[in-house]
C-alpha positions as CSV (number, residue, x, y, z in Angstrom):
1,X,10.9,7.0,15.6
2,X,8.8,5.5,12.4
3,X,7.8,1.7,13.8
4,X,8.7,-1.0,11.7
5,X,6.0,-2.5,9.6
6,X,5.9,-6.2,10.2
7,X,5.4,-8.4,5.7
8,X,1.7,-8.9,4.6
9,X,3.1,-10.8,2.2
10,X,6.8,-12.9,1.9
11,X,8.7,-14.2,-1.0
12,X,9.9,-17.9,-1.4
13,X,12.2,-17.6,-4.1
14,X,12.6,-21.1,-6.5
15,X,15.1,-23.3,-7.3
16,X,15.1,-22.5,-10.2
17,X,16.8,-18.9,-10.2
18,X,19.2,-19.7,-8.2
19,X,22.1,-17.2,-9.4
20,X,18.8,-14.3,-8.0
21,X,20.8,-11.6,-5.9
22,X,18.7,-10.4,-3.1
23,X,19.3,-7.4,-1.6
24,X,17.2,-5.7,1.7
25,X,17.0,-2.3,3.2
26,X,14.3,-0.5,6.6
27,X,12.9,2.3,3.8
28,X,9.0,3.6,4.6
29,X,8.9,2.4,6.7
30,X,8.8,-1.4,6.9
31,X,11.3,-4.0,4.3
32,X,11.8,-3.4,1.0
33,X,13.4,-6.3,-0.7
34,X,14.9,-6.2,-5.0
35,X,15.5,-9.5,-6.8
36,X,16.8,-9.3,-9.8
37,X,19.4,-12.0,-11.9
38,X,23.3,-11.7,-11.3
39,X,24.2,-10.2,-14.8
40,X,21.9,-7.0,-12.9
41,X,23.1,-6.9,-9.1
42,X,24.5,-3.5,-10.2
43,X,21.4,-2.6,-10.5
44,X,20.3,-2.9,-7.1
45,X,22.0,-0.3,-5.0
46,X,20.8,2.5,-7.5
47,X,17.3,0.8,-7.5
48,X,17.5,0.7,-3.7
49,X,19.4,5.0,-4.3
50,X,15.6,5.8,-6.8
51,X,13.1,4.4,-3.7
52,X,14.7,7.3,-1.8
53,X,14.3,9.5,-4.1
54,X,10.7,8.9,-3.9
55,X,10.4,8.0,-0.3
56,X,11.9,11.8,0.8
57,X,9.2,13.0,-1.7
58,X,5.5,11.8,-0.8
59,X,7.2,11.0,2.8
60,X,4.8,12.7,5.9
61,X,7.5,12.9,8.6
62,X,10.2,13.8,6.2
63,X,10.4,17.7,7.0
64,X,11.9,18.6,3.4
65,X,9.6,16.4,1.4
66,X,6.5,17.8,0.1
67,X,3.8,16.1,1.1
68,X,5.0,17.7,4.9
69,X,5.4,21.2,4.2
70,X,2.0,21.0,2.9
71,X,0.8,19.7,5.7
72,X,2.8,21.5,8.5
73,X,2.5,25.4,5.9
74,X,-0.7,24.7,4.0
75,X,1.6,25.1,0.4
76,X,3.9,23.9,-1.1
77,X,6.1,23.6,-4.0
78,X,5.8,19.5,-5.5
79,X,8.6,17.1,-7.5
80,X,7.5,15.6,-10.5
81,X,7.1,12.1,-7.8
82,X,4.6,14.6,-5.0
83,X,3.1,16.2,-8.3
84,X,2.1,12.3,-9.5
85,X,1.5,10.7,-6.4
86,X,-1.0,13.5,-6.2
87,X,-3.5,13.3,-9.3
88,X,-3.6,9.2,-8.9
89,X,-5.2,9.6,-4.9
90,X,-7.9,11.4,-7.0
91,X,-8.2,9.5,-9.5
92,X,-8.6,6.9,-6.8
93,X,-10.3,8.6,-4.9
94,X,-12.8,9.4,-7.6
95,X,-12.4,5.2,-9.0
96,X,-13.4,4.1,-5.1
97,X,-16.2,6.4,-4.7
98,X,-14.2,8.4,-1.7
99,X,-13.6,5.2,-0.3
100,X,-9.9,6.1,-1.0
101,X,-9.0,9.2,0.6
102,X,-5.8,10.5,1.0
103,X,-7.3,13.6,3.2
104,X,-7.7,11.3,6.2
105,X,-4.1,12.5,7.6
106,X,-6.0,14.3,10.1
107,X,-7.3,11.8,12.0
108,X,-3.8,9.5,11.3
109,X,-1.6,11.6,12.1
110,X,-2.6,14.2,14.4
111,X,-5.0,12.1,16.4
112,X,-3.8,8.8,16.1
113,X,0.0,9.2,15.3
114,X,0.9,6.5,13.5
115,X,4.3,5.7,13.6
116,X,4.6,8.2,16.3
117,X,3.8,8.4,19.6
118,X,1.0,6.4,19.0
119,X,-2.5,7.3,21.2
120,X,-6.7,6.2,20.4
121,X,-8.3,8.8,19.6
122,X,-11.8,10.3,21.2
123,X,-14.9,10.2,19.2
124,X,-15.3,13.8,19.4
125,X,-12.4,14.6,17.6
126,X,-12.3,11.8,15.4
127,X,-16.4,13.7,14.7
128,X,-14.9,17.3,14.3
129,X,-12.1,15.5,12.0
130,X,-12.2,17.1,8.2
131,X,-11.7,14.3,5.6
132,X,-12.5,16.8,2.6
133,X,-10.3,15.9,-0.5
134,X,-11.7,20.0,-1.5
135,X,-9.2,21.3,0.7
136,X,-7.1,20.3,-1.3
137,X,-5.6,22.4,-5.1
138,X,-2.9,21.5,-7.1
139,X,-1.2,21.8,-10.1
140,X,2.1,20.9,-11.7
141,X,4.0,23.2,-9.7
142,X,2.3,23.2,-6.5
143,X,0.0,22.6,-3.5
144,X,-2.5,24.4,-1.1
145,X,-4.6,23.3,1.5
146,X,-7.6,25.4,2.1
147,X,-8.8,23.5,4.9
148,X,-8.4,22.3,8.1
149,X,-6.8,18.0,6.6
150,X,-3.4,16.9,6.1
151,X,-2.5,14.4,3.4
152,X,-1.7,11.0,4.2
153,X,-0.2,9.0,1.3
154,X,-0.1,5.7,3.2
155,X,-2.4,4.0,1.5
156,X,-0.6,4.1,-2.0
157,X,2.8,5.0,-1.3
158,X,4.1,1.9,-1.5
159,X,2.4,0.1,-4.4
160,X,4.0,3.5,-6.3
161,X,7.4,3.1,-5.1
162,X,6.8,-0.6,-6.6
163,X,5.6,0.5,-9.6
164,X,9.1,3.2,-9.9
165,X,10.8,0.1,-9.4
166,X,9.7,-2.3,-11.6
167,X,9.7,0.9,-14.5
168,X,13.5,1.4,-13.2
169,X,14.8,-2.3,-13.5
170,X,12.7,-3.2,-16.9
171,X,14.7,0.0,-18.6
172,X,17.4,-1.5,-18.0
173,X,16.5,-5.2,-20.0
174,X,15.8,-6.7,-16.3
175,X,13.9,-9.6,-17.7
176,X,13.4,-11.6,-14.1
177,X,13.1,-10.2,-11.0
178,X,11.2,-9.6,-7.7
179,X,10.1,-5.8,-6.0
180,X,8.6,-6.2,-2.3
181,X,7.3,-3.5,-0.4
182,X,6.2,-5.2,2.1
183,X,2.2,-6.5,1.3
184,X,3.4,-4.6,-2.6
185,X,5.1,-7.3,-4.7
186,X,5.7,-7.6,-8.3
187,X,7.1,-10.1,-9.9
188,X,9.1,-9.8,-13.7
189,X,8.9,-13.0,-14.9
190,X,7.6,-15.6,-12.5
191,X,7.9,-15.7,-8.8
192,X,6.0,-17.9,-5.6
193,X,4.6,-16.2,-3.1
194,X,3.2,-17.4,0.1
195,X,0.0,-15.0,2.2
196,X,0.9,-14.6,5.9
197,X,-2.2,-16.0,8.0
198,X,-3.5,-13.2,10.9
199,X,-4.7,-15.6,12.9
200,X,-2.0,-17.7,13.2
201,X,1.2,-16.6,14.3
202,X,4.0,-17.4,11.5
203,X,1.6,-20.0,9.5
204,X,0.7,-19.4,5.4
205,X,-3.0,-18.3,4.8
206,X,-2.5,-19.2,1.0
207,X,0.6,-20.0,-1.6
208,X,0.7,-19.3,-5.5
209,X,2.6,-18.8,-8.1
210,X,2.5,-15.4,-10.2
211,X,3.6,-13.8,-13.7
212,X,4.5,-10.3,-14.7
213,X,1.3,-9.5,-11.9
214,X,1.5,-7.9,-8.6
215,X,-0.2,-8.6,-5.4
216,X,-1.2,-6.0,-2.6
217,X,-2.2,-6.7,0.8
218,X,-4.5,-4.5,3.5
219,X,-4.9,-5.9,6.5
220,X,-6.1,-4.6,10.3
221,X,-3.8,-6.9,12.3
222,X,0.0,-5.9,12.1
223,X,-0.3,-1.4,13.1
224,X,-3.2,0.1,16.0
225,X,-3.2,1.0,18.8
226,X,-4.0,-0.7,21.8
227,X,-6.7,-2.9,20.5
228,X,-7.1,-3.5,16.2
229,X,-10.2,-1.5,16.3
230,X,-8.1,1.6,17.1
231,X,-6.5,0.6,13.3
232,X,-5.1,2.6,11.2
233,X,-7.4,1.5,8.2
234,X,-10.0,4.5,8.1
235,X,-13.2,4.8,7.1
236,X,-13.0,8.4,5.6
237,X,-16.5,8.2,5.5
238,X,-17.1,7.8,9.1
239,X,-14.0,8.3,10.4
240,X,-13.4,4.8,11.9
241,X,-11.7,2.2,12.1
242,X,-12.1,-0.4,9.6
243,X,-13.6,-3.3,11.5
244,X,-15.1,-5.7,7.9
245,X,-11.7,-7.8,6.7
246,X,-8.9,-9.0,8.5
247,X,-7.5,-9.2,5.3
248,X,-7.9,-7.9,2.2
249,X,-4.9,-9.6,-0.6
250,X,-5.5,-7.9,-4.5
251,X,-3.5,-9.9,-7.6
252,X,-3.8,-8.3,-11.1
253,X,-1.7,-6.8,-13.9
254,X,-2.9,-3.4,-12.8
255,X,-0.3,-1.2,-11.6
256,X,0.8,-2.0,-8.3
257,X,0.1,2.1,-6.8
258,X,-3.4,1.5,-8.1
259,X,-4.0,-2.4,-6.2
260,X,-2.4,-0.5,-3.2
261,X,-5.2,2.5,-3.3
262,X,-7.7,-0.3,-4.4
263,X,-7.2,-2.8,-1.3
264,X,-7.1,0.7,1.1
265,X,-10.3,0.9,0.0
266,X,-11.4,-2.3,0.2
267,X,-10.8,-2.8,3.4
268,X,-13.4,0.1,4.1
269,X,-16.3,0.1,2.4
270,X,-19.1,-2.2,3.6
271,X,-19.1,-5.8,2.8
272,X,-21.2,-5.6,-0.4
273,X,-20.2,-2.3,-1.6
274,X,-16.3,-4.2,-1.6
275,X,-17.3,-6.9,-3.4
276,X,-19.8,-5.7,-5.1
277,X,-16.4,-3.1,-6.6
278,X,-14.4,-6.2,-6.2
279,X,-16.0,-8.2,-9.5
280,X,-16.8,-5.1,-11.2
281,X,-13.3,-4.5,-11.6
282,X,-13.2,-8.3,-12.2
283,X,-10.0,-8.1,-9.3
284,X,-9.1,-11.4,-8.2
285,X,-8.9,-11.6,-4.5
286,X,-8.7,-13.9,-1.1
287,X,-10.2,-11.8,2.2
288,X,-10.1,-12.6,5.6
289,X,-13.4,-11.1,6.6
290,X,-13.7,-10.5,10.5
291,X,-15.9,-13.3,11.3
292,X,-12.8,-15.3,9.9
293,X,-14.5,-16.3,6.7
294,X,-12.0,-16.7,3.4
295,X,-13.2,-15.7,0.5
296,X,-11.9,-16.8,-3.1
297,X,-12.5,-14.9,-6.1
298,X,-14.3,-16.8,-8.8
299,X,-12.0,-15.8,-11.7
300,X,-8.6,-16.2,-9.5
301,X,-7.2,-18.9,-11.6
302,X,-7.0,-16.6,-14.3
303,X,-4.7,-14.4,-12.7
304,X,-2.4,-17.1,-10.5
305,X,-1.5,-20.8,-10.6
306,X,-0.7,-23.6,-8.3
307,X,-2.8,-22.1,-6.0
308,X,-3.2,-23.3,-2.2
309,X,-4.8,-22.7,0.8
310,X,-3.7,-23.9,4.1
């Protein structure tokens, strides 16, 4: 059974939106929340159906999904969503100089078995594991693996799902909505966001308001084997779990898939390189380093208002 991920961010809806209708389900290994104004409540059920279709396409656990078949058969026919997710992932690989790498599946799926029969991977097995994205070849119709790699879309899949739900709601003239998949949240209109403090259970690290924007948090504290030294955020270059950051929260108007991938990549970068990447892409951020230092970007007020650090 998949382990449910604790939500990294959560929402407190404004009283001004008392007519908001919210529904929650467990999907993509986490809690999913969709909230829309009362007049569009009939869109919630088909929105969840759409997300189920996307999950069935990107899942590495569903035996009928293209990604599962690709990992196990070394070839698979692709559908619209799996092709687009692979294409975006290749773009993110290039943009992050390889720190976002979906070819870490050999480590996450086979060695650590995150989400299944989890265990600590040996140093020898990690060293021998391939993370070479060049072992993946694909076009719009099919994909093949020519190496020992496996594909893991977990570093961008939730953000990708958020984007598709946002597009669906916008196409149906929704003016106010909040979509939340664990640490990936998108507002249509304005909404308040609270970021959990990973060092104090039940406490808040920061609150703010954002409008027509997205937020993505990546952290090493909610999914690991034995202790956080063996967490699910794998640096594909040295094949070890992330050590420099406890949590990375990014805020921008970029697509949620992009924010999700960037947060994943930044989480495993060396510290100086991580901040250089964030500044170069003009991303607003709230970062909690492993030494417990909290850093907030100088440009954050360009993306949010009423920021309060707890």
